[in-house]
Backbone as JSON, one array per atom type, in Angstrom:
{
  "sequence": "XXXXXXXXXXXXXXXXXXXXXXXXXXXXXXXXXXXXXXXXXXXXXXXXXXXXXXXXXXXXXXXXXXXXXXXXXXXXXXXXXXXXXXXXXXXXXXXXXXXXXXXXXXXXXXXXXXXXXXXXXXXXXXXXXXXXXXXXXXXXXXXXXXXXXXXXXXXXXXXXXXXXXXXXXXXXXXXXXXXXXXXXXXXXXXXXXXXXXXXXXXXXXXXXXXXXXXXXXXXX",
  "N": [[-17.0, 2.16, 7.71], [-16.99, 3.88, 4.7], [-15.1, 3.06, 2.1], [-12.54, 3.25, -0.29], [-11.22, 1.07, -2.54], [-8.03, 0.32, -3.85], [-6.76, -1.43, -6.4], [-8.16, -3.95, -5.87], [-8.73, -6.44, -6.59], [-6.17, -7.67, -6.52], [-3.58, -9.66, -5.21], [-2.8, -9.3, -2.42], [-5.24, -6.89, -2.32], [-7.63, -8.16, -2.61], [-7.8, -9.64, -0.43], [-8.19, -7.58, 1.76], [-10.33, -6.51, 0.59], [-12.28, -8.74, 1.02], [-11.76, -8.8, 4.16], [-12.62, -6.4, 4.95], [-15.66, -6.23, 4.19], [-16.54, -8.32, 5.65], [-16.26, -6.94, 7.99], [-18.16, -5.23, 7.9], [-17.57, -2.83, 6.27], [-18.32, -0.22, 3.94], [-17.42, -0.95, 0.58], [-15.83, 0.38, -2.01], [-14.79, -0.77, -4.83], [-11.8, 0.14, -6.89], [-10.58, -0.9, -9.88], [-9.13, -2.47, -12.58], [-10.0, -5.07, -13.83], [-13.24, -5.64, -13.28], [-14.36, -7.92, -13.62], [-13.27, -10.1, -12.15], [-13.63, -9.69, -9.61], [-15.81, -10.42, -6.48], [-19.16, -11.31, -6.66], [-21.78, -8.57, -6.82], [-20.03, -6.63, -5.43], [-19.34, -3.11, -5.39], [-18.19, -1.19, -7.86], [-15.56, 0.82, -9.44], [-14.18, 1.01, -12.88], [-11.01, 1.17, -13.45], [-8.21, 2.24, -14.63], [-4.94, 2.08, -13.69], [-2.65, 2.86, -14.51], [-3.05, 4.35, -16.74], [-4.93, 6.68, -15.79], [-8.16, 8.11, -15.25], [-8.95, 11.08, -14.46], [-11.24, 12.31, -13.77], [-13.13, 10.52, -13.34], [-12.07, 9.03, -11.58], [-12.29, 10.69, -9.29], [-15.19, 10.97, -8.91], [-15.31, 8.23, -8.09], [-14.44, 8.42, -5.73], [-15.61, 10.18, -4.43], [-17.55, 10.9, -1.47], [-16.25, 8.58, 0.26], [-14.57, 7.54, 3.23], [-12.1, 7.06, 3.58], [-9.18, 5.95, 1.65], [-7.63, 3.36, 0.5], [-4.99, 1.71, -0.91], [-3.52, -0.9, -2.28], [-1.78, -0.74, -4.82], [0.41, -2.19, -7.16], [3.47, -3.0, -9.09], [3.03, -5.8, -11.16], [4.53, -7.16, -12.61], [7.13, -6.41, -15.39], [5.62, -5.21, -17.39], [3.8, -3.48, -16.22], [5.31, -2.01, -14.92], [5.6, 1.45, -12.72], [3.38, 1.63, -12.1], [2.51, 2.18, -9.48], [3.54, 4.78, -8.51], [2.01, 6.29, -10.64], [-0.63, 5.4, -10.33], [-0.77, 6.42, -7.77], [-0.48, 9.11, -7.43], [-2.51, 9.71, -9.11], [-4.62, 9.17, -7.45], [-4.16, 10.67, -5.34], [-5.02, 13.19, -6.38], [-7.27, 13.11, -6.96], [-8.39, 12.55, -4.26], [-7.77, 14.99, -3.24], [-9.33, 16.7, -4.96], [-12.27, 15.53, -3.94], [-12.17, 16.07, -0.87], [-11.5, 13.78, 0.48], [-9.49, 12.78, 3.04], [-8.01, 10.76, 4.34], [-5.77, 8.02, 4.17], [-4.13, 5.26, 3.35], [-1.63, 3.14, 2.52], [0.34, 0.78, 0.5], [3.61, -0.31, 0.48], [6.92, -1.65, 0.7], [9.27, -3.49, 2.59], [12.28, -2.65, 2.12], [11.99, -0.39, 1.03], [12.91, 1.97, 2.92], [15.35, 2.03, 2.47], [16.0, 2.89, -0.21], [17.01, 5.46, -2.21], [15.92, 8.28, -3.45], [14.99, 11.31, -5.79], [14.09, 12.98, -4.63], [14.66, 12.69, -1.54], [17.59, 11.65, -1.38], [19.34, 10.89, 0.54], [18.61, 8.39, 1.81], [19.05, 6.08, 5.1], [21.55, 3.12, 4.6], [20.87, 0.71, 5.38], [18.53, -0.75, 7.09], [17.3, 0.05, 10.38], [16.05, -2.07, 12.07], [16.93, -4.59, 10.49], [18.66, -7.19, 10.8], [21.93, -9.14, 11.07], [21.57, -11.29, 8.83], [19.41, -10.52, 7.47], [20.52, -7.79, 6.32], [22.81, -8.93, 4.71], [21.31, -10.15, 2.74], [19.17, -8.3, 1.69], [20.47, -6.6, -0.08], [20.57, -8.02, -2.28], [18.07, -8.73, -3.14], [17.04, -6.01, -3.58], [18.74, -5.47, -5.62], [17.54, -7.15, -7.97], [15.08, -6.35, -7.98], [14.77, -3.76, -8.74], [13.51, -1.83, -10.37], [11.01, -2.21, -9.79], [11.17, -1.51, -6.66], [12.13, 1.14, -6.98], [9.96, 2.55, -8.04], [7.82, 2.21, -6.22], [9.41, 3.64, -4.02], [9.31, 6.31, -5.1], [6.46, 6.62, -5.3], [6.1, 6.33, -2.47], [7.33, 9.1, -1.99], [5.54, 11.17, -3.04], [3.45, 10.63, -1.34], [3.83, 11.11, 1.38], [4.41, 13.7, 0.83], [2.36, 14.61, 0.3], [0.3, 16.04, 2.18], [-1.96, 15.13, 3.12], [-3.89, 12.62, 5.36], [-2.06, 10.47, 5.89], [-0.89, 6.91, 6.04], [2.0, 4.95, 5.47], [2.18, 1.39, 4.76], [4.66, -0.98, 5.42], [5.52, -4.26, 4.59], [7.76, -7.14, 5.33], [9.07, -9.91, 3.16], [6.09, -11.3, 1.7], [3.84, -14.1, 2.56], [1.46, -16.89, 2.09], [0.15, -17.66, 4.35], [-2.21, -18.89, 6.62], [-4.4, -16.49, 8.52], [-2.87, -15.17, 11.5], [-3.57, -13.17, 13.1], [-2.14, -11.59, 14.87], [0.72, -9.36, 14.75], [3.68, -7.58, 14.55], [4.61, -4.15, 14.82], [6.66, -1.19, 13.85], [7.58, 1.83, 13.97], [8.76, 3.98, 11.02], [10.66, 2.18, 10.72], [11.58, -1.27, 10.06], [10.2, -3.91, 12.12], [12.37, -5.71, 14.53], [14.54, -8.16, 12.73], [12.27, -8.89, 11.4], [11.02, -11.06, 9.37], [9.32, -11.96, 7.45], [5.55, -11.92, 6.79], [2.24, -12.64, 6.62], [-0.28, -12.31, 4.03], [-2.81, -12.11, 4.79], [-2.74, -11.15, 7.43], [-1.51, -8.97, 6.6], [-3.29, -7.67, 5.1], [-5.21, -7.17, 7.57], [-3.52, -5.5, 9.0], [-3.35, -3.42, 7.22], [-6.16, -2.62, 7.46], [-6.7, -1.84, 10.04], [-5.04, 0.36, 10.26], [-6.25, 2.18, 8.71], [-8.39, 2.65, 10.3], [-7.36, 3.89, 12.54], [-6.83, 6.94, 13.71], [-4.24, 7.7, 15.04], [-2.13, 6.51, 13.66], [-2.0, 8.04, 11.35], [0.43, 9.97, 9.13], [2.47, 8.57, 9.47], [5.31, 6.03, 8.87], [5.08, 2.64, 8.54], [6.45, -0.21, 9.44], [5.8, -3.48, 9.41], [5.53, -7.07, 10.42], [5.99, -10.11, 11.19]],
  "CA": [[-16.57, 3.23, 7.17], [-16.88, 3.88, 3.13], [-13.95, 2.67, 1.7], [-12.46, 3.18, -1.78], [-9.75, 0.62, -2.55], [-7.34, 0.64, -5.17], [-6.03, -2.96, -6.53], [-8.76, -4.77, -4.88], [-8.42, -7.85, -7.33], [-4.74, -8.31, -6.39], [-2.99, -11.02, -4.16], [-3.26, -8.56, -1.15], [-6.02, -6.22, -2.12], [-8.87, -9.28, -2.26], [-7.56, -10.12, 1.24], [-8.63, -6.4, 2.12], [-11.69, -6.52, 0.06], [-13.08, -9.58, 1.93], [-11.9, -8.47, 5.21], [-13.38, -5.02, 5.3], [-16.66, -6.4, 3.71], [-16.69, -8.95, 6.86], [-16.31, -6.27, 9.09], [-19.19, -4.41, 7.84], [-17.29, -1.56, 5.89], [-18.63, -0.32, 2.62], [-16.35, -0.73, 0.07], [-16.02, 0.36, -3.64], [-13.43, -1.69, -5.83], [-11.19, 0.52, -7.93], [-9.95, -1.95, -10.39], [-8.82, -2.95, -14.02], [-10.68, -5.7, -14.09], [-13.94, -5.87, -12.44], [-15.01, -9.21, -13.79], [-12.69, -10.59, -11.21], [-14.44, -9.16, -8.22], [-16.98, -11.26, -6.24], [-20.71, -10.96, -6.9], [-22.21, -7.9, -5.97], [-19.01, -5.58, -4.88], [-19.56, -1.88, -5.86], [-16.66, -1.08, -8.53], [-15.24, 1.81, -10.61], [-13.35, 0.5, -13.66], [-9.72, 2.26, -13.23], [-6.72, 1.58, -15.08], [-4.24, 2.96, -12.82], [-1.27, 2.93, -15.62], [-3.44, 5.49, -17.22], [-5.81, 7.03, -14.66], [-9.16, 8.96, -15.55], [-9.1, 12.02, -13.34], [-12.8, 12.68, -13.42], [-13.6, 8.93, -13.07], [-11.58, 8.49, -10.04], [-12.96, 11.63, -8.59], [-16.33, 10.59, -8.83], [-15.51, 6.88, -7.38], [-14.17, 8.72, -4.2], [-16.56, 10.98, -3.54], [-18.16, 10.25, -0.26], [-15.36, 7.94, 1.1], [-14.19, 8.17, 4.44], [-10.86, 6.65, 3.53], [-8.6, 5.63, 0.4], [-6.67, 1.87, 1.21], [-4.13, 1.25, -2.17], [-2.68, -2.23, -2.77], [-1.31, -0.94, -5.94], [2.13, -2.42, -7.06], [3.58, -3.65, -10.56], [2.67, -7.4, -10.91], [5.45, -7.28, -13.75], [7.77, -5.15, -16.07], [4.56, -4.65, -18.3], [3.15, -2.49, -15.66], [6.41, -0.96, -14.01], [5.61, 2.32, -12.49], [1.95, 1.89, -11.84], [2.41, 2.36, -8.15], [3.53, 5.96, -8.43], [1.52, 6.87, -11.5], [-1.79, 5.48, -9.97], [-1.0, 7.03, -6.35], [-0.51, 10.37, -8.21], [-3.89, 10.17, -9.57], [-5.2, 8.88, -6.19], [-3.71, 11.92, -4.32], [-5.33, 14.43, -7.01], [-8.77, 12.59, -6.52], [-8.57, 12.71, -2.97], [-7.86, 16.54, -2.66], [-10.79, 17.05, -5.7], [-13.54, 15.3, -3.11], [-12.04, 16.17, 0.1], [-11.14, 12.67, 1.17], [-8.03, 12.77, 3.54], [-7.32, 9.5, 5.08], [-4.89, 7.52, 2.73], [-3.25, 3.92, 3.51], [-0.7, 2.8, 1.2], [1.17, -0.37, 0.41], [4.59, -0.31, 0.07], [7.62, -2.87, 0.8], [10.35, -3.03, 3.86], [13.55, -2.39, 1.92], [11.92, 1.15, 0.59], [13.45, 2.8, 3.79], [16.86, 2.28, 2.21], [15.91, 3.12, -1.41], [17.04, 6.71, -2.22], [15.22, 9.16, -4.6], [15.73, 12.64, -5.97], [13.66, 13.94, -3.22], [15.27, 12.05, -0.49], [18.95, 11.06, -1.45], [20.43, 10.69, 2.2], [18.42, 7.62, 2.8], [20.25, 5.22, 5.15], [22.01, 2.06, 3.63], [20.33, -0.34, 5.99], [17.25, -0.54, 7.96], [17.55, -0.46, 11.78], [15.74, -3.28, 12.09], [17.44, -5.61, 9.93], [19.57, -8.14, 11.75], [23.17, -9.62, 10.06], [21.45, -12.02, 7.63], [18.74, -9.51, 6.69], [21.67, -7.18, 5.59], [23.45, -9.74, 3.44], [20.05, -10.44, 1.76], [18.34, -6.96, 1.28], [20.87, -5.65, -1.09], [20.57, -8.95, -3.26], [16.86, -8.68, -3.46], [17.16, -4.57, -4.0], [19.26, -5.43, -7.34], [16.84, -7.98, -8.68], [13.88, -5.75, -7.87], [15.26, -2.48, -8.54], [12.36, -1.09, -11.1], [9.68, -2.06, -9.02], [11.27, -0.67, -5.34], [12.51, 2.71, -7.6], [8.27, 2.75, -8.58], [7.16, 2.31, -4.76], [9.99, 4.93, -3.65], [8.4, 7.55, -5.65], [5.1, 6.7, -4.52], [6.16, 7.38, -0.98], [7.53, 10.47, -1.58], [4.52, 11.71, -3.52], [2.36, 10.24, -0.46], [4.36, 11.65, 2.4], [4.65, 15.22, 0.45], [0.9, 15.36, 0.2], [-0.44, 16.8, 3.26], [-2.67, 14.47, 3.53], [-3.8, 12.23, 6.41], [-1.6, 9.13, 5.25], [-0.05, 6.07, 6.54], [2.77, 3.8, 4.65], [2.85, 0.0, 5.16], [5.88, -1.76, 4.84], [6.03, -5.49, 4.82], [8.68, -7.78, 4.35], [8.28, -10.99, 2.34], [4.82, -12.1, 1.86], [3.4, -15.65, 2.06], [-0.22, -16.94, 2.04], [0.04, -18.55, 5.38], [-3.48, -18.3, 7.54], [-4.03, -15.57, 9.34], [-2.65, -15.41, 12.92], [-4.34, -12.43, 13.82], [-0.98, -10.98, 15.29], [2.11, -9.01, 14.14], [4.72, -6.51, 15.21], [4.96, -2.9, 14.21], [7.57, -0.19, 14.33], [7.28, 3.22, 13.18], [9.91, 4.2, 10.51], [11.75, 0.87, 10.54], [11.17, -2.79, 10.27], [10.64, -4.7, 13.44], [13.68, -6.29, 14.49], [14.64, -9.55, 12.65], [10.92, -9.15, 10.57], [11.65, -11.75, 8.05], [7.9, -12.56, 6.59], [4.05, -11.79, 7.11], [1.09, -13.41, 5.97], [-1.06, -11.58, 3.06], [-4.11, -11.97, 5.5], [-2.43, -10.59, 8.52], [-1.14, -7.69, 6.27], [-4.61, -6.93, 5.1], [-5.64, -6.88, 8.6], [-3.14, -4.17, 9.48], [-3.59, -2.33, 6.57], [-7.69, -1.89, 7.57], [-6.38, -1.34, 11.37], [-4.23, 1.55, 10.31], [-7.08, 2.99, 8.38], [-9.25, 3.18, 11.41], [-6.5, 4.63, 13.74], [-6.11, 8.16, 13.7], [-2.86, 7.71, 15.62], [-1.35, 6.2, 12.53], [-1.64, 9.36, 10.16], [1.46, 10.45, 9.1], [3.5, 7.43, 10.1], [5.44, 4.98, 8.06], [4.82, 1.39, 9.65], [6.87, -1.76, 9.42], [5.11, -4.77, 9.95], [6.04, -8.39, 10.2], [5.74, -11.16, 12.39]],
  "C": [[-16.78, 2.93, 5.71], [-15.54, 4.06, 2.6], [-13.52, 2.56, 0.09], [-10.76, 2.43, -1.93], [-9.27, -0.16, -3.76], [-7.02, -0.79, -5.2], [-6.85, -3.9, -5.56], [-9.27, -6.4, -5.49], [-7.0, -8.17, -6.97], [-4.68, -9.48, -5.43], [-3.42, -10.29, -2.41], [-4.46, -7.88, -1.04], [-7.48, -7.09, -2.0], [-8.75, -9.54, -0.98], [-8.68, -8.58, 1.99], [-9.95, -6.17, 2.16], [-12.48, -7.28, 1.52], [-13.04, -9.32, 3.44], [-12.85, -7.33, 5.93], [-15.03, -5.31, 5.15], [-17.23, -7.44, 5.16], [-16.9, -7.96, 7.73], [-17.62, -5.32, 8.98], [-18.98, -3.27, 7.06], [-18.05, -1.64, 4.5], [-17.57, -0.17, 1.72], [-16.73, -0.64, -1.57], [-14.39, 0.27, -4.12], [-12.74, -0.62, -6.82], [-10.22, -0.39, -8.66], [-10.37, -2.06, -12.18], [-9.92, -3.6, -14.57], [-12.08, -6.16, -13.42], [-14.85, -7.46, -12.5], [-14.31, -10.6, -12.69], [-12.81, -10.42, -9.81], [-15.45, -10.47, -7.74], [-18.19, -10.42, -6.5], [-21.07, -9.47, -5.99], [-21.36, -6.81, -5.15], [-19.09, -4.14, -5.86], [-18.07, -1.69, -6.63], [-16.79, 0.32, -9.26], [-14.02, 1.16, -11.39], [-12.0, 1.39, -13.6], [-8.72, 1.82, -13.87], [-6.02, 2.65, -14.64], [-3.03, 3.3, -13.57], [-1.68, 4.1, -16.75], [-4.88, 6.09, -17.16], [-6.85, 8.18, -15.34], [-9.46, 9.89, -14.42], [-10.59, 12.2, -12.9], [-13.36, 11.61, -12.85], [-13.36, 8.56, -11.7], [-12.36, 9.5, -8.99], [-14.54, 11.49, -7.87], [-16.39, 9.42, -7.91], [-15.3, 7.44, -6.12], [-14.99, 9.52, -3.47], [-17.52, 9.96, -2.35], [-17.35, 9.07, 0.57], [-14.87, 8.36, 2.09], [-12.39, 8.17, 4.25], [-10.67, 5.96, 2.27], [-7.58, 4.59, 1.14], [-6.39, 1.32, -0.53], [-3.21, 0.11, -1.67], [-1.84, -1.91, -4.15], [0.12, -1.1, -6.14], [2.18, -3.07, -8.33], [3.51, -5.2, -9.99], [3.89, -7.64, -11.77], [6.07, -6.17, -14.32], [6.63, -4.65, -16.96], [3.81, -3.25, -17.57], [4.08, -1.79, -14.55], [5.74, 0.59, -13.97], [4.0, 2.92, -11.9], [1.71, 2.18, -10.28], [2.38, 4.16, -8.1], [2.51, 6.86, -9.35], [0.12, 6.93, -10.8], [-1.84, 6.19, -8.42], [-1.24, 8.47, -6.7], [-1.94, 10.68, -8.21], [-4.86, 10.17, -8.69], [-5.59, 10.28, -5.31], [-4.79, 13.11, -4.77], [-6.98, 14.39, -6.57], [-9.4, 13.03, -5.31], [-9.09, 14.57, -2.71], [-9.24, 17.34, -3.51], [-11.92, 16.97, -4.9], [-13.06, 15.76, -1.92], [-11.87, 15.32, 1.21], [-9.56, 12.81, 1.87], [-7.28, 11.95, 4.06], [-6.9, 8.51, 3.74], [-3.7, 6.37, 3.46], [-2.74, 3.37, 2.57], [0.02, 1.6, 1.23], [2.28, -0.17, 0.12], [5.37, -1.58, 0.44], [8.86, -2.52, 1.99], [11.35, -2.48, 3.14], [13.22, -0.99, 1.22], [12.59, 2.35, 1.49], [14.89, 3.1, 3.28], [17.1, 2.5, 0.5], [16.2, 4.63, -1.75], [16.34, 7.14, -3.4], [15.59, 10.37, -4.67], [15.23, 13.42, -5.03], [14.43, 13.43, -2.11], [16.45, 11.25, -0.67], [19.85, 10.42, -0.6], [19.33, 9.4, 2.7], [19.42, 6.67, 3.39], [20.44, 3.93, 4.09], [21.3, 1.04, 4.21], [19.2, 0.09, 7.11], [17.64, -0.95, 9.33], [17.18, -1.86, 12.49], [16.2, -4.36, 11.63], [18.81, -6.15, 10.97], [20.92, -8.46, 10.5], [22.51, -10.24, 8.52], [20.44, -11.13, 6.87], [19.59, -8.47, 5.64], [22.25, -7.48, 4.49], [22.17, -9.79, 2.31], [19.3, -9.42, 1.26], [18.92, -6.63, -0.11], [20.69, -6.77, -2.68], [19.13, -8.86, -3.92], [16.52, -7.04, -4.08], [17.37, -4.63, -5.65], [18.09, -6.02, -8.1], [15.28, -7.16, -8.9], [13.71, -4.27, -7.73], [14.12, -1.6, -9.41], [11.45, -0.92, -10.2], [9.88, -1.37, -7.3], [11.36, 0.83, -5.7], [10.7, 3.23, -7.8], [7.9, 3.32, -7.07], [7.9, 3.26, -3.63], [9.41, 6.18, -4.22], [6.99, 7.59, -5.34], [5.25, 7.23, -3.21], [6.32, 8.5, -0.87], [6.34, 11.33, -2.04], [3.36, 11.66, -1.97], [2.93, 11.31, 1.08], [4.48, 13.31, 2.19], [3.1, 15.74, 0.63], [0.0, 15.94, 1.18], [-1.4, 16.57, 3.51], [-2.77, 13.42, 4.96], [-3.27, 10.71, 5.98], [-0.61, 8.08, 6.37], [0.58, 5.29, 5.45], [3.11, 2.79, 5.21], [3.69, -0.31, 4.73], [6.06, -3.12, 5.27], [7.08, -5.98, 4.17], [8.25, -8.83, 3.37], [7.03, -11.85, 2.73], [4.63, -13.66, 1.59], [1.89, -15.46, 2.32], [-0.4, -17.71, 3.12], [-1.55, -18.1, 5.79], [-3.07, -17.56, 8.44], [-3.61, -15.94, 10.78], [-3.36, -14.46, 13.93], [-3.5, -11.41, 15.03], [-0.13, -10.53, 14.78], [2.35, -7.89, 14.83], [4.52, -5.36, 14.29], [6.07, -2.13, 14.58], [7.54, 0.81, 13.54], [9.14, 3.72, 12.7], [10.9, 3.32, 10.31], [11.28, -0.13, 10.34], [11.28, -3.42, 11.52], [11.69, -5.76, 13.22], [13.58, -7.71, 14.02], [13.2, -10.04, 11.92], [11.05, -10.0, 9.34], [10.21, -11.78, 6.97], [6.57, -11.98, 7.4], [3.54, -12.09, 6.14], [0.22, -12.25, 5.22], [-2.41, -11.3, 4.39], [-4.03, -11.2, 6.74], [-1.93, -8.95, 7.6], [-2.41, -7.0, 5.55], [-5.23, -6.37, 6.63], [-4.95, -5.47, 9.16], [-3.36, -3.29, 8.78], [-5.17, -1.65, 6.9], [-7.32, -1.27, 9.19], [-6.03, -0.07, 11.58], [-5.09, 2.38, 9.84], [-8.08, 3.74, 9.54], [-8.52, 3.75, 12.87], [-5.73, 6.02, 13.04], [-4.59, 8.71, 14.21], [-1.77, 7.24, 14.59], [-0.97, 7.14, 11.62], [-0.47, 9.78, 10.31], [2.77, 9.69, 9.54], [3.78, 6.38, 9.01], [5.67, 3.58, 8.87], [5.47, 0.38, 9.32], [6.29, -2.55, 10.2], [5.36, -5.75, 9.63], [5.53, -9.05, 11.78], [7.04, -11.14, 13.65]]
}
């Protein structure tokens, strides 16, 4: 596949990039700081906090799919997931690219938005301990999760062939090569997922036509 990868130098994006290239995919990295990329990786310099629509459309032209690991890394870039994804969606429409996989987070299924105010208070996959811990985490990361929830609304309403991937707490353990998935919820008592396996799950979703139009909870 020819992939356009947003946030290819981030903690998850760099693993998606490495695995995609190892699998023989052609990847164009959409990044703010191309000097952080490995040598020889094609790139388009892109600031997703203030995207250039024409440059982004040029970068996506000819891609089979877009994979996005966008997300705020701190208060300084809060809102980048929704802003950047809106620009990606516009560029996809302009270039005819239909396949999109985006990274979200496990708690977003219970974060209400203006478009979807009636989300459930708890995730069906959460056990008793997760139901105690998740509200604390949501309060601590309220701005980040609100951004991801707005991003999900944009994606779900885009009429493109999208997949939303929602992992729980991410770790840097070596890849196990196996994970559980659940549609529209988290896998039962799925506490963690290694970033390497998250990257593999996102690439697997990009190649799976049956994953289009689905929100996938992914965890060990």
